[in-house]
C-alpha positions, -999 to +999 in steps of 0.1 A: +155-049+207+118-044+211+098-034+180+062-021+178+044-023+144+013-001+141-016-015+120-035-048+116-038-059+079-020-080+054+007-054+049+014-053+087+015-091+089+041-091+061+062-065+079+060-083+112+070-116+095+100-099+079+110-081+112+108-115+130+136-128+108+160-101+121+186-113+146+185-079+162+149-083+174+139-100+207+103-090+210+076-077+186+043-060+195+016-051+170-013-026+175-039-038+169-027-068+149-049-097+137-053-134+141-023-143+120+000-116+134-007-130+169+015-161+160+046-138+156+039-108+178+020-098+210-011-080+198-022-050+218-057-036+215-048+000+205-063+015+174-037+024+147-050+060+148-047+063+186-016+085+187-017+091+224-023+054+231+006+043+209+030+069+224+021+059+259+025+021+252+059+027+235+071+047+265+057+023+291+072-008+274+105+009+265+101+002+227+133+006+207+117+011+173+081+019+162+072+011+126+041+031+116+026+013+086-009+027+077-015+061+060-039+076+085-016+077+115+013+090+094-008+119+080-021+126+115+015+130+128+022+098+148+059+098+139+062+134+150+045+125+184+068+095+189+099+115+180+089+143+204+091+117+232+125+105+221+112+073+206+127+061+173+101+058+146+101+046+110+078+065+086+075+101+073+065+130+096+031+146+089+046+174+068+060+148+044+031+123+046+010+151+030+023+137-003-003+110+001-027+129+024-034+157-001-037+149-038-038+186-045-004+190-027+011+161-047-001+173-081+011+209-074+045+195-063+048+175-096+038+206-116+063+228-098+092+204-102+084+191-137+077+155-125+057+138-153+020+133-144-015+137-159-028+172-166-053+183-139-075+210-123-086+214-087-121+224-076-138+231-042-172+238-058-193+210-073-209+233-100-175+246-112-162+210-114-192+200-135-189+230-158-152+221-164-161+184-170-187+193-196-161+211-217-136+182-216-134+147-230-142+113-216-132+091-199-121+115-171-106+109-137-122+124-105-103+121-072-113+131-037-085+152-024-078+133+009-074+098+021-102+074+012-088+039+019-077+036-017-113+041-030-115+078-036-110+077-074-138+076-100-131+070-137-162+085-154-169+071-189-195+098-197-212+129-184-238+110-164-211+090-145-191+122-139-222+140-125-229+111-102-193+110-091-191+147-083-224+144-064-212+114-044-179+129-035-186+166-029-223+167-019-231+133-004-196+131+011-192+093+006-155+097+015-162+122+043-141+154+045-117+139+019-143+151-007-142+188+002-120+193-029-116+172-060-088+168-085-100+163-121-074+147-142-069+137-178-073+100-184-040+083-192-037+049-208-011+022-204-001-005-180+004+004-143+034-005-122+041+000-085+076+008-073+082+012-035+114+030-024+133+034+008+141+071+014+161+088+042+154+124+031+183+125+007+189+091-007+163+070-025+167+032-031+139+017-052+127-018-043+118-045-069+088-037-091+053-050-086+018-049-102-015-053-085-050-062-096-076-037-082-108-049-098-130-075-079-134-100-108-113-117-134-103-098-166-102-066-145-140-064-143-162-053-114-156-026-087-123-013-076-111-029-043-081-024-021-064-050-042-073-086-051-037-098-057-003-088-068+029-100-084+066-091-085+085-084-107+065-066-134+070-081-168+072-047-183+094-027-159+129-034-174+163-017-168+156+011-192+122+019-175+139+018-141+166+042-153+140+066-168+120+066-135+151+071-114+161+101-134+127+117-141+106+107-111+123+091-080+153+114-075+133+146-085+105+137-060+129+132-031+148+164-040+115+183-043+103+172-009+137+183+007+136+216-012+101+222+002+113+216+038+095+183+040+123+157+038+107+123+032+120+095+055+103+061+052+088+042+023+076+062-007+052+044-030+052+054-067+021+044-086+033+047-122+017+044-156+037+036-188+021+058-214+031+063-250+048+096-239+069+080-212+063+069-176+040+092-155+031+093-118-005+083-111-002+087-073+021+087-044+016+068-011+036+076+020+041+040+031+043+003+020+015-006-004-011-033+003-010-059-012+023-050-029+042-055+003+032-092+003+053-099-028+081-073-024+093-082+012+095-120+006+121-111-021+142-089+002+175-105+013+188-077+035+176-073+071+146-050+071+154-037+106+189-027+094+173-008+065+148+010+088+176+021+112+197+034+083+167+054+071+161+069+105+198+078+109+200+092+073+227+068+062+208+048+036+237+054+012+260+033+034+242+000+031+238-024+002+202-036-002+200-070-019+171-089-035+164-125-044+165-134-081+131-149-081+094-140-084+065-137-060+027-138-064+000-131-039-037-141-044-062-124-021-089-146-006-118-122+001-153-124+016-180-129-009-196-096-018-165-076-011-159-046-017-196-038-010-216-060+014-202-092+030-205-113+061-178-122+086-172-147+114-167-178+092-142-204+103-110-207+082-096-242+076-066-256+058-039-231+070-020-260+086-016-276+052-001-244+037+024-241+067+040-274+056+054-257+024+084-234+026+076-216-006+041-206+006+032-180+032-002-169+043-005-132+053-036-124+073-056-093+063-090-097+080-089-125+105-094-128+143-093-156+169-126-167+182-117-191+210-094-216+194-108-210+160-096-185+134-125-167+117-130-142+089-131-105+101-130-083+070-134-079+033-099-090+023-093-120+045-060-137+035-032-132+010-017-165-002+019-157-013+042-180-032+078-176-044+091-194-074+120-192-099+098-171-123+063-157-124+047-187-141+060-210-114+049-186-086+014-182-101+009-220-102+022-224-067+001-196-052-031-212-066-020-246-052-019-228-018-053-212-024-068-247-030-056-258+004-076-231+023-113-227+026-140-206+043-177-200+036-184-175+007-147-173-002-141-152-033-108-148-052-097-140-087-083-168-109-061-146-131-036-130-107-002-125-124-017-126-159-022-090-170-040-079-202-022-049-216 
């Protein structure tokens, strides 16, 4: 069969890499792809948000399955558009992707169906938001309602930071139209865990747990980024926590979406916080997380294409999804200055050394081919992923992989997999 993956980052490289292992697949396309994906798939220069272009390409090339990976095209209705033309597509329709596309929708859904989350209020007026904040306590959490590339959240430590945050989001519109409304939440404390789950509208099958490091620098210091590294499994997410989440969060969420006439089919990402009062939902995403995918999919034993087809056909309950009894760690190699200002176009060397080792895989996030050279082309450049018998072994191996690769102004954290709780 012929498969098209929509997107061009580290998550998409991992998905393409996993799909390439399926005996069912003869040909993979990726739009737009990147320098690393080009080794496994034919990259086509169509933007991930170009719904008309993707649908047209899928029809013209008789694509059997389209995997829509990023949030924007899902929220915009790419799956709906593909299905309308009779093309099989993996991912939620727009009316279900709203669980990520609107933080107001997701908070109200949790309130209505008693799914544990932080207390909150919604505002569309900056003055009203500020008046509310002045009466509350700090720290407080301010979220732009819509999509903001994982960056639309401000944790304000005091009134000055809160005022600046409201001004940036609602008046200066640093996140565009996503900042028309804000959600102001109580600040929860506790370790965070990510659990991705396959859903076919009725059945939910959680994947292995993961934890990521959002801050730019060691010891969780510096600005929030799209993710500087991740590891799986979480050291804290045990069988008891998994059972609690299944009963209180995973099943109720899938049932709630079905009840609302928005059955969720695809990958549902649960951002969880383990508080003293139990596990609570911090956020939902309507797709594979990045960089969590880079440590979750290397541990998957079952054919990913088989799972995606079962989700589309609503027969997820019929298949047995198996996982390796091991651990995986991904260290992100970023451009110096990320997530603010950085330069691109630097040659990357050493990838051939990493390729000699079976327990190491390089997932490309921001790279492109410049003639016969591979160069940097983004903030997050590479994810060096290692698998090992346990987390300590995988951490050691991942950093051995990092040491093999170099490019000018390279920046990476040196404490991935070691969390302070």
